[in-house]
N, C-alpha and C positions, 0 to 999 in steps of 0.2 A: 703967359703966353699959350701955357700948354693945357689949361682947359678949355681956350678954342679948337684945338684940334681933336678934342673928343667929342663934340660936337657934332662933326660930320657924320660919324660912325651910327647915329641916332637915325638920321632919317633912310637909311637902306633898310633898316631892323624894322622900322614902321612900314616901309611900304612893301615888304616880304609879307608881314601879318595881315595888312589890308588885302593884299592880294588872295592869299588863300583863304582868308573870310568871305571874301566876295566869291571866290571858287567852290567853297562848300556850299554858300546859298544858292546858288546857281544850278549844282549838281540838285540840292533839295529840290526846286521850283521845278527840273524837267524832269525828275524821277516820280514827282506827284501827277502831272500831266499822262508820263508814258503808262503807269501803273495804273492812273485811275483811282488814286486814293481818295481826292477830295468828292467824286461826285458817288461812292460807295458807303458813304456813312449811313448809319443803319437811323430807319424813321424811330420813333419813340413812340409807345403806346399812348391811348389819352389815359387822363387818369380823371378817373367818373366815381362815385361810389352808387353801387348798383346793388339791388336786394330781390331775391326771387321769393315768392310767396303761394301757396296752396289757395286755390279758389275757394274758398269756404261757404258759398251761396248754390253749392250743387254737391251731390254724392254721388260717385261716377258709378256706384254699384248699380243706384236706379237713373243713370242718365241713359238717354235716347239716342245719344250720338252729339257730335259736334260741340260739346259743351266745353267752358273754359277750361282746363286744365290747371293752368298755374301762370301768375302773372307777376313779368319782368318790371321793375321800375326802378328810375334814373332818378335818386337822392340828392345830388348834386356833383360839380364839379364840369370837367369838358363835355361840349356837345360832341358827340360819335354818330359819325357819318354811318349809318346801316349798311351800305352794301360793301362797307369795309371788314364785316363781321361773318363769321360764322359760329353758330349755336349749336355745340356738342351734348347729347343728352344720353348718360349714361345710366344702367341700374347701378344705384348706389352699392347692392350688396356682392357685388362681384364683377364689377367694372367694366360690361360687357355695354357695347355699344345699341342704345334704343332708337336713336334716330341722332341726322344732322340736318340742318336747316341753313338754308343760303338764301339769299337776300334774291326776291323775285319781283322787281319794278317797282312795288309797292307794301310788300308784305314778306315773312321767311315762309318758307314751304320744305317740307321734308315729308319721308313717306308716312309717317303717324301724326305729326303734330302740323299746324299751320297758325302764323299768326294772325292779329287784327291788322287790317289797313293803316298804314303810317303815311300820311300824305305826303310830307317834305321831303322824307328820308334822312331827316336828322333827328338824333335819340338827345333830347335836353332835358335839363333837370326838372323834375315835377312831372315829366313823361310817363307813361306805363303802356306796355305791349301785353296783350294778351294772348294767350296761348291756346290755341282750342285742338281739340280730336278732329282730324281729318275726313274727310267725308268718306263714310263707311268704315272708320275706324273705331276701337274703343279701346283706351286708355286704362289700364290695369291699377289699383291701388297698390302706393307702397312708396319706397323713398328712391327718388331719383338725385343725381348728380347733375346739374347744369352748368357747363364749362363754356365760355365765351371765349373766341380767338379771334385778333384782331390782325389781321391777314396781311397790310403792310409792313408792320414790325414784327409778325410772326409770334407774338407775345399773348398769353392769357393776359386779359384784364377783367376776368371773373369767375369764378369757382365757388360754388356752394351747393347747395343740397335744399331738395323739398319734398316733403311728404305729401302724397295725393290721397285725399281721402275719397 
């Protein structure tokens, strides 16, 4: 009969443990709503294999303007929404800014460079975008660093160099 009296003590202990567990879970759920933890999850940058190359079909020293300076190519991976990108071009020798290009309806535009038109606004595997001298601008020969920032995630998805002849 002694063992029957010991079973009565188990029920209150399990009840207390369940009450504490429910309270902790409820507090965590309420805290996530109050502090907005669920809505502030960082967006991830698209994963894509990009490459930049010089336009070897033209020599800029003999250019008359509006020539293709370099070509950006999507070699595989996820599609990229072009309006989510900012392209930063710098002098490779000293890191000073040369141009910053932002999306403008159907192409990228900056003060020294402008891209070819992209009709659907999406950069997919196999696509190429030409970057040309802006009207009235002449790009000098040299090495440029090209970085592409994915604006929603605030992460660079490309960092490369191109030597312009």
